[in-house]
Every structure is written in C-alpha cells, then in structure tokens.
C-alpha positions in Angstrom: -25.9 -67.9 -80.8 -28.2 -70.0 -78.6 -25.5 -70.5 -76.1 -25.0 -66.7 -75.8 -28.7 -66.1 -75.2 -28.9 -68.9 -72.6 -25.8 -67.5 -70.9 -27.3 -64.0 -70.7 -30.5 -65.3 -69.3 -28.7 -67.2 -66.6 -26.7 -64.2 -65.8 -29.8 -62.0 -65.4 -31.6 -64.6 -63.2 -28.6 -65.0 -61.0 -28.3 -61.2 -60.7 -32.0 -60.9 -59.7 -31.7 -63.8 -57.2 -28.7 -62.0 -55.6 -30.4 -58.5 -55.7 -33.7 -59.6 -54.2 -33.3 -61.5 -51.0 -36.3 -62.5 -48.9 -36.2 -62.1 -45.1 -37.5 -64.7 -42.7 -40.6 -63.3 -40.9 -42.4 -64.7 -37.7 -45.4 -63.5 -35.7 -45.8 -63.7 -31.9 -49.5 -64.2 -32.4 -51.5 -65.0 -35.6 -55.0 -65.7 -34.3 -57.5 -64.8 -31.5 -56.8 -61.1 -32.0 -59.2 -58.3 -31.3 -59.2 -54.5 -31.7 -56.6 -53.0 -29.4 -54.4 -56.0 -29.3 -50.6 -55.6 -30.1 -48.6 -58.0 -32.2 -44.9 -58.2 -32.9 -43.5 -59.0 -36.3 -39.9 -60.4 -36.0 -37.9 -60.0 -39.2 -34.6 -62.0 -39.5 -32.4 -60.1 -42.0 -29.8 -61.8 -44.2 -27.4 -59.0 -43.4 -26.6 -56.8 -40.4 -29.2 -54.1 -39.6 -26.4 -51.5 -39.9 -26.2 -52.3 -43.6 -29.8 -51.3 -44.2 -30.7 -47.8 -45.5 -32.7 -46.3 -42.7 -34.9 -44.3 -45.1 -36.2 -47.6 -46.5 -37.5 -48.8 -43.1 -41.2 -48.6 -42.5 -42.4 -45.3 -40.9 -43.4 -45.4 -37.2 -46.6 -43.9 -35.8 -48.4 -44.5 -39.1 -51.4 -46.5 -40.2 -50.9 -49.4 -42.7 -54.1 -50.3 -44.5 -57.4 -50.7 -42.7 -56.3 -52.8 -39.8 -52.8 -52.0 -38.5 -50.9 -49.2 -36.9 -47.1 -49.3 -36.5 -46.3 -48.2 -32.9 -42.6 -49.1 -32.6 -39.6 -50.3 -34.7 -36.4 -51.7 -33.2 -33.3 -52.9 -35.1 -30.6 -55.0 -33.4 -27.8 -57.1 -35.0 -29.5 -58.7 -38.0 -33.0 -58.5 -36.6 -35.8 -56.0 -37.2 -38.8 -55.9 -34.7 -42.0 -54.2 -35.7 -44.8 -53.7 -33.2 -48.3 -53.2 -34.7 -51.6 -52.5 -33.0 -55.0 -53.6 -34.4 -57.2 -50.5 -34.9 -60.3 -51.7 -36.6 -63.1 -54.3 -36.1 -64.3 -56.6 -38.9 -67.9 -57.6 -39.2 -66.8 -61.2 -38.9 -63.6 -63.1 -38.3 -61.2 -62.0 -41.0 -57.8 -63.0 -42.2 -55.6 -59.9 -42.9 -51.9 -59.5 -43.8 -49.1 -57.6 -42.4 -47.6 -55.0 -44.8 -45.0 -56.2 -47.3 -42.1 -53.9 -48.0 -38.6 -53.8 -49.4 -35.5 -52.8 -47.6 -32.6 -51.3 -49.5 -29.0 -52.2 -48.6 -26.1 -49.8 -48.7 -24.9 -51.7 -51.9 -28.3 -50.9 -53.5 -29.4 -54.5 -53.2 -32.9 -55.2 -51.9 -34.4 -57.4 -49.2 -38.1 -58.3 -49.3 -40.0 -58.5 -46.1 -43.1 -60.7 -47.0 -46.6 -60.2 -45.7 -47.8 -62.6 -43.0 -51.4 -63.7 -42.4 -53.2 -63.2 -39.1 -56.9 -63.6 -38.0 -58.8 -60.7 -36.4 -62.0 -61.6 -34.5 -65.2 -59.5 -34.5 -66.8 -57.9 -31.4 -70.0 -57.4 -33.3 -73.0 -59.7 -32.7 -73.6 -62.3 -35.4 -76.9 -61.8 -37.0 -78.7 -65.0 -38.0 -80.8 -63.9 -41.0 -82.1 -67.4 -41.5 -83.9 -67.7 -38.2 -87.5 -66.7 -37.9 -88.0 -63.8 -35.5 -90.8 -64.2 -33.0 -92.9 -61.4 -31.9 -92.6 -60.1 -28.3 -95.1 -61.6 -25.9 -98.0 -59.4 -24.9 -97.6 -58.1 -21.4 -99.4 -60.1 -18.8 -101.8 -57.8 -16.9 -101.9 -58.3 -13.1 -105.2 -58.2 -11.4 -105.0 -55.2 -9.0 -108.4 -55.7 -7.4 -107.0 -57.5 -4.3 -104.2 -54.9 -4.0 -106.7 -52.0 -4.2 -108.8 -53.7 -1.6 -105.9 -54.1 0.7 -104.8 -50.5 0.2 -108.4 -49.4 1.1 -108.4 -51.5 4.2 -105.0 -50.1 5.3 -106.2 -46.6 4.7 -109.3 -47.2 6.8 -107.2 -48.8 9.6 -104.9 -45.8 9.5 -107.7 -43.3 9.8 -109.4 -45.2 12.6 -106.1 -45.6 14.5 -105.4 -41.8 14.1 -108.9 -41.0 15.4 -108.5 -43.3 18.4 -105.1 -41.8 19.1 -106.6 -38.3 19.0 -109.5 -39.4 21.3 -107.0 -40.9 23.7 -104.9 -37.8 23.6 -107.8 -35.5 24.5 -108.7 -37.6 27.5 -111.4 -40.0 26.3 -109.7 -43.0 27.8 -109.5 -44.7 31.2 -107.8 -42.3 33.6 -104.4 -43.6 34.4 -102.8 -40.2 35.2 -101.8 -39.1 38.7 -104.4 -36.9 40.4 -102.8 -33.5 39.7 -101.7 -34.5 36.2 -105.4 -35.4 35.5 -106.6 -32.2 37.1 -104.2 -30.0 35.1 -105.2 -31.8 31.9 -108.9 -31.4 32.5 -108.5 -27.7 33.6 -106.5 -26.9 30.4 -108.9 -28.8 28.2 -112.1 -27.4 29.7 -111.0 -23.9 30.3 -113.0 -22.5 27.4 -116.0 -24.9 28.1 -116.5 -24.1 31.8 -119.8 -22.2 32.3 -120.0 -22.6 36.0 -117.1 -21.4 38.2 -117.7 -24.3 40.6 -116.3 -26.9 38.2 -112.6 -25.9 38.3 -112.7 -26.0 42.1 -114.4 -29.4 42.0 -111.7 -30.7 39.7 -108.9 -29.6 42.0 -110.8 -30.9 45.1 -111.0 -34.3 43.4 -107.3 -34.3 42.9 -106.7 -33.6 46.6 -109.1 -36.3 47.6 -107.5 -38.9 45.3 -104.1 -37.9 46.7 -105.2 -38.3 50.4 -107.4 -41.3 49.6 -110.2 -39.6 51.5 -112.4 -36.5 51.3 -110.3 -33.6 52.4 -111.9 -30.6 54.2 -110.3 -27.3 55.3 -110.3 -28.4 58.9 -108.4 -31.6 58.2 -105.6 -30.6 55.9 -103.1 -32.3 58.1 -104.4 -35.7 56.8 -103.5 -34.5 53.3 -100.0 -33.5 54.3 -99.4 -36.7 56.1 -100.4 -38.7 53.0 -98.5 -36.4 50.7 -95.7 -34.6 52.5 -94.4 -33.2 49.2 -97.3 -30.7 49.3 -96.0 -29.2 52.6 -94.3 -26.3 50.8 -97.6 -25.3 49.2 -99.5 -25.4 52.5 -100.3 -21.7 52.4 -101.7 -21.7 48.9 -103.7 -24.9 49.6 -105.2 -23.5 52.8 -106.2 -20.3 51.0 -107.9 -22.4 48.2 -109.8 -24.5 50.8 -110.9 -21.3 52.7 -112.0 -19.6 49.5 -113.8 -22.8 48.3 -115.6 -23.2 51.7 -116.7 -19.6 51.6 -118.1 -20.1 48.2 -119.8 -23.4 48.5 -121.2 -22.9 52.0 -122.3 -19.2 51.8 -124.4 -17.2 49.4 -121.7 -14.5 48.9 -121.2 -14.6 45.2 -118.2 -12.2 45.3 -116.1 -14.9 46.9 -116.3 -17.5 44.0 -113.0 -19.2 43.3 -110.8 -17.6 40.7 -110.3 -19.9 37.7 -106.8 -18.7 37.0 -105.7 -19.1 40.6 -107.1 -22.6 40.6 -105.2 -23.6 37.5 -102.0 -22.0 38.9 -102.3 -24.1 42.2 -103.1 -27.2 40.2 -99.9 -26.7 38.1 -97.8 -26.1 41.3 -99.2 -29.3 42.8 -98.5 -31.2 39.6 -94.8 -30.0 39.7 -94.4 -31.3 43.2 -96.2 -34.6 42.2 -93.6 -35.2 39.4 -90.8 -35.0 42.0 -92.6 -37.2 44.5 
C-alpha cells in the first residue's frame, strides 16, 4: 500500500515539474533608474514562441502596478522581449519587481516568467528631520545717508548746470559769435525790451563796425565792402540804412527814425551772407 502511495506522489510531482516550467529572465538595467527611464526584460523561453498561446501574453499599453508601464512586446524564436517604462517617483530609493506572469502553451502546459528586482531612484529632496533648522538671518540694513547726500549733490549740480546752460543760451556769456550773428541774436532777444528806437540801429552799426574793423560812416561804405566783399550784393539796403540812420541821429526830424522791422530784416540778410563767407 505504501509503495502505491509513494508512486502516486512521485507521479504527481513529476507531472507538476513538467507542467510548470520556469523561464530564464534578464534585465538590461537593474539600478540607477529614474522616472521616464525605459528597461527591457529579456525572457528566454524553454519552447519556441510560436507554441505560446498569444492570449496569455502580457497586454501592451497597460500599467502594471505602481511603477511600470508596458510599452512594447516582441516575440522571436524562443525569446520574449518586454519593454517597460518607469512612470512613478518613490520618496526614496526603492526596490521594485517586474510583473510575474504565466504563459500557456498550446499543449496546456504553463511557463512561469518570474519577477525580477530593480532599483528606482528618487528625484525628491531628502529631508533631514534630525538636523536642527536655524532661523534666517535678519536683513542687514545699509546706511543710506551717504547715498542720499550724493543724490542731493548730483541734483544741485544738475540744476546749476541747467541754469548756466540757460544763461549761456540767452547770451550772458563772452561774445564769440560773428558780428551779424550777434546782432541778429540781440535784436531777436531784445525786440520786446527795446524802449528807444535808437538801440536796434546801434546794434546793427556795431556789427558793421566789427566787420570792417573800423567805424563805418555813410560816406565811407567802400571801406566796409573792401573788408567784407560778400556784402556787395546788399549795397543798396546797407546804403539806405546808413542814410536813414544819419538823418535820424544827426537831425531833429523824429519822423525819420529807423524802422525796427527793417533793421532786423537787414541784420538777417547780412547774417545769411556772413554764413557763406
């Protein structure tokens, strides 16, 4: 009786051993893995891949557990290649396992594909709960007194410079202009300040005198034109000005006083010639 029982047990064990075969599994990488990395599980089958029931193969484009997603599956000869992608981040370095599954053969026998360990690294910062956390340093206040003093000084310099530039612009500076440029400038600036009609004529006379380097009178205009031949084209207007000026300065006929507008017009004409000289 005992022999029969032992024989039955041996028969059952041999049947199980034959029915459940274990495939050889290797990984292309098993450590240093992070989220997004791809690993390949290479399964060496004990039989040809054509003898495996396709319905028992793992499903592609599916998530397996917390960590892995099966992207691709390739069978060739007696090999099965499974491509997984890591889709999660552990809090710290963690050892996980590839899925274990059973493949059914056409003769209804089974092949076990065992799980394989791999290590997934964490991208999260490691918190050291044992270390004492120091308070932030109080901000160091910068003394702004010197900066404010400099800004005030710069502002004063800017105001004074602007004032000096304005004064220079309106003519309160050493005269460096040419005679008729100066005359035109003064006539334009003083037009609304002139109370005596003699002043515009005197300003223009000064310009003619500076140009000729001598005092010019109506009877000696040739000296002016010899010194400044570029005024020849204005001889008629200049002669009329000197005649009008002589009548006004040397007679008591107040109706013959020089016209301010005509004086300014002649000064501008002489200035135009002076620019081209």
